[in-house]
N, C-alpha and C positions, 0 to 999 in steps of 0.2 A: 504495499500500500504506500509505505513511503517511497518508494521508487517512482511511484505515478505522480506523487504529488510533486518530485521534484521534476520529470519528463514534462509533466503538465504546466511547471513555471516556466521551465525552457522554452516551451512551445510558446508561452505567450509572450515571451522576450523575442524571439523570431517573428512572430505578429506585430509587435509593435514598430520591429526595425524594418519592416514591409510596408507599414502604415503610415508612415510619419514624411516619408518624402515629400509629399504632395503639401505640406506645411512648410516646409524648408523651401520649396520652389514656388511656392504662393507667394512670398515676400517681394514687396516691391519698395524700391528706393523713391525717395521724394522728387518728382521731375521739375524741371525750369522751363520757361517758354526760352525758345530758341527761333531764330530766323531760317526760315527755310526756302533756299531759291528752287524755283521750279520752273523748266520748261515744258511750254506745251508742245503737240503736236506740229507747230510751225517752228519750232525753236525759239519762239520768244519767252525769255524770262520775267519773271515776276517773283515778288517776295510777297510770303505770309509768314504768320507765327504760330508755332504748336508747341507740344511738350516734347522734352527729351530725356534722357537719365543723366544728360552731362552738358556743360554751356559749350558754346560755338556755332558754327553757322553750318548747312548740309546743304547740299546740291544732289536732287532728284530729279529725274526725267519723266516724270507723270503722276497723278495724282493716286495713283495704285500704288504708289511707292512710299506714302506717306505714311503706313503703318505705325512705325515704330515715334510717330512725333504727334499721334491723337488724334482730333477732331480739329483739322485745319480750314478754318473758315476760306472761304471764296476771294479771292484778291480786288481789289477795287482799283488800283493803281499799278503799272505795269514796275518792273524794276527802274529805281531811282538812277537818273545819268549820271556821266562820272563827276558832275559838279555837286555832288551830294554832301549831307554834310558831315563832316568828320566824325567818325564813332567816337564814343564816350570814352576815355581811356582810365577813368577812376581819379580817384586823388593822387596829388604826387607824391613821390615817394620818397621817404624822409632818406637823408644821408647821412654819413659822419661828421663830426665837426671840423670845418676847415674846407671839406671838400666842395665841389662845384658839381651842381644837380647837373644832369645830363639833359639836354634838350630831345624831347622825342619831336622827329621829323612827321610830317605829315604824309602818309602812305600815299605810293602812286597808284591813283586808280585806271583801270586796264578796260578798253569797252569792249563789250560782247562781239565774238565774232560774226554774231547773228547777223543779217540783215535788219533794216531799220523801217518796215511794214509800220503803217499805223498803230497803234497800241492798241488792243484788243484783249477781252479777258479769256483766259485758255475755253477751250471747248470740254465740256462734260461728255466723257464717253457713254456708250449705254451700259456697261459694265458699271462703272459708278454710281451711274443715276441709279439703278436699278439696288444698289447696295444701299444706297440714301433712302429709297421709296421702302424698302424691306426693312427698315430701323436697325439694320445691322452695324454693329460697331464700326466707328471709322477706321478706316483700312482694311475691314476682312470682307473678303470677297467670296461667295461660295459657289461651287461649282454647278453646271445645269446637268440634268440629267435624273432619271428614276431612280433615287439614294438607295433602295433597298435590294437592288440587282448590282451595284455598285463595287466592283473589282476590289479596291481597295479598300472598304467595308468591310468586304469579307474575311480580307486576310488579316485585317488589323486585331480579329481576334485573338489569333495565337500570337500575334506580334505584341501585343498589348499585355497578354498575360505572360509571352517571358519579360518583359520592360518591369512589370510589376515585379517579379519573382525573382530577376537579377538587379533590380534597383540598388542594393546594399553595394554593388560592383563600381557603381557610379557615383557613391556618397563623397561630398566634399566636407572639409570641417564643419561647415554649416548644417549641413545634414547631419552630420553624427551627434554634433551638441542637441538637434532637435530629436533623435533617436533617445540621447540617453534622458532627456526632460520626460517625454512621453513613457520609457521603461520603469523612470523613478515613481512617475505619478501611478502608473498602473500598478506597480509593486505597492505602492502605499495603499492603494484600493483593498488590493488582496490580502491584505492584513487587515483593514479596516472594514472588510467585506460584512462580517457579522455583525458589530453593533451598528452600521449605517443600515443593515437589512431591517433589524430590532426598531431602531429609530423610526422609522418610515412605517414600518407597519404598525406599529404602537402609538405612535404620535403624529401622524401625516395623514395615515391613508384615512378617507373618510367616504360617505357615499358620493359627495361631489368629483372626489378624486377619479373616485370610480366612474362615475358618467365621462367626465374628461377624459381617461384612458383610453375608455370605449370609442370614443369619435378619433382620438391621434393615433391609436393602433392601425386605422384604416392604411394612413400614410405608408408603413412598412409591411401590410400584406404583401405576400409575393403574386398574390391572384390580380391585385389591383394594379399594381405596378407590370404586370405583364400586359394584362388585356388593354391599359389606359394608356402606353407607350406604343402599343399596336394600333389602336384607334386614335391617337392623335397622329400617327404618321399617315395613316390610311386615309385623314381627313386633310391632312396639308398638302400629302402628294395628289388628291383629286383636283384642289382649288389652285395647286401650282400648275399642274399637268394643262387643265381648262383654262388657265392665263386669267383666271380671276384675280389672283395677289400673289405676291412674289412670296412664297412660304419656305425658300431654300433654308432659311434657319431654322425654321420650325421642323423641318425634314430632320436636319442635323442634330437638332436637341432630342426628337423621341428617340431617334435610333439610337444616338448613343447615351441616353436613358437605359435602354431597354439593353445593351449590352453592357453597360456599367454593372445594370442587376445582377444578368447571368453570371458575368467575370465575381462580383464580389460574393454573391451565392456559393459559387464553386469554390472559393477560397474559404470561407466560413464553415461550407459544409464539412469540406476535409478537414478543418483544425477541428471541428465538434467531435468527428469521427476519434482524430487522435487522442483527444483529451479525453473524453467520456467525464466530463464534470457535472455530478449531482446537479439537477435545480434545486434553488434554497425553498420550494415546497415539500421538497423530498427529504430535506437532511438539515441536520442543525449546524454541519460541518461545511464551513467555505472550501475546505482544502480537500472535500470527497471526490477526488479523480478517479472513475474505473479504467484509464487505459482504453486503447482500440476498441471501441462496441458502439453499437450500433441500437438507437432506441430513442425515445421522447423525453424521458425522465432523466437520463446522463446526458444532455444535448446540450448544455447550457451554456457552456464558452465556446465561442463568443458567441455576443448576440446576433441574429438572423436578421430581426426586425429595426434595430439598429442602424445595422450594416446597409441594409436595403433603403432605408431613408436618409441616411447620409449619401449614397452613391447617389441618389435622385436630387439631394440637393445642392451636391458639387457641382453636378451638369448643369444644373438651370442656373445658379449663381457663376458660375464661368462664362455661360453663353450668355444671359441677358444682365447679369451685374454691369458691364461697362458703361450701357445705355441707362439703367436703370438700379439704382445705389438699394433701394428699398428691395428687391430681389432676394440678396443675398439674405439680409435681416430676417424677411420671412419663411423661406425655404430653410436654412439654418433655426431658426426658432421651431419650426414644424417638426424638423428633425428630433432636435433636442427633449420635443413632447413627447414624441413615439419613442424615443429611447427610454423617458422617463416613467412611460405607462406601463412596460416588462418590469419597473422596480415594483408599482402598484401594483400588478397583476401577480408579483410574489414568482415571477417566472424566470427569473435572473438575478444576479447578484451585480452591485455596479461596476464592477471590474469587467464584468462580461458586455455589458452595455458601451462601458469606455472603449474597449479594444473592436467590439465592431464598430463603433461609428469610424474609429480610426480609420478601420480597414476599407469602411467605405468611401470614405473622405478621398485617402490617396487614391483609390482606383478610378473615383469620378474626375478628380483633379488631372489625373495622367492621361484618361482616355481623352478628355479637351483639348490638350495642350498637343499631341499628336491626333488632331481629328483629319480623317481622308476629305472630307468635304471643303476645306478651305482651300483656295489658291495659294501656292507656296512659292512658285517661281519667280519671286520678285528679288532683283537688285538693290540694294540699298546701300548708301553712304551713311553712316551711323557716328556721331561725334564719340570720343571718351576722354575720360580723363581721371587715370586712376593713379594716385601717390603724386610720381616725379613725371610720369608718362603722360604724354596728352598727344592726339592726333585724330584721324579719321580712318573708320574700320569699313571693310567691305564687306558687307552681310548679303548672303543668297540662301532665300529660303524654298525648300523642297521637300 
């Protein structure tokens, strides 16, 4: 029995290591406004201002390449002529006593090699107009076609499963720090599972919490997610094929939700079988692990409802969050409520729902990052400034 306890704890640590990469990858640095010089289809330059991860200016050759710089507004004037106002060089640099301050010379301005026809605003391509009409995040362009038979989507099932299971091989320092924090929190919950369960069942649970749990539990039910995602995709594909609306983003969200749910359930079901942890309603010992076994009473770790709920929530948050900041709040709140409903039902320990939620979040964020429905053949110049090094990077998305 003690051997099973030890192996179960080790399994929990492995599950945590696989689950936390999404949190590390999802962190974003503070962006700053950056001048972006864009050439339209007639090679006429104009200047707009977007957002980038570091200061400096960037040159791109179509609006389709502006994705790293956020929602860049349409320009109202062409690129400034050579007699433009000199750039602000900031406050003067203090010099040592007795030294003569250096004089900054005005940089020589070079005319654009492009011809000088009458200034005009850049043409908006059909693809960029469709992306704007569909409400897609700035810079994200979705491919055309029937998504359910997309070869890249079908192949992404084994590809994403491999990415998830092999994620620790690609961990950097930040990922390992996040992994350590999650394992530490999960280990603390393992120790506190019994007193937390007693507190909830004796002091929190009531008829009201039971009614709320009955509603929230549906958000994590496998049947609801499976048929809901398929129905959403069928509706979106029908409307998109008929030309009634541009529903490419909705088709992507529906199929990624389906894949996220299936992969999450596959990982969680395998972990349930290996650990064989008994549910709190069947034992008073939170370390009651039976090892490899099959059944409902010993299928507590980790929580499938919590994993499914966070798998769905992360896909919706990653897909719609950039344009609708309220979506992540709503999605993750529902997912958290679903996880707590399993505590209220006395079906899971706190550590069960914690690790299940982490697995679902990691799977969902990984899938959306490698979405096969986004056009990725973009060549982009991006500024970078890391420590003493600065310059322009060439990025090719594929």
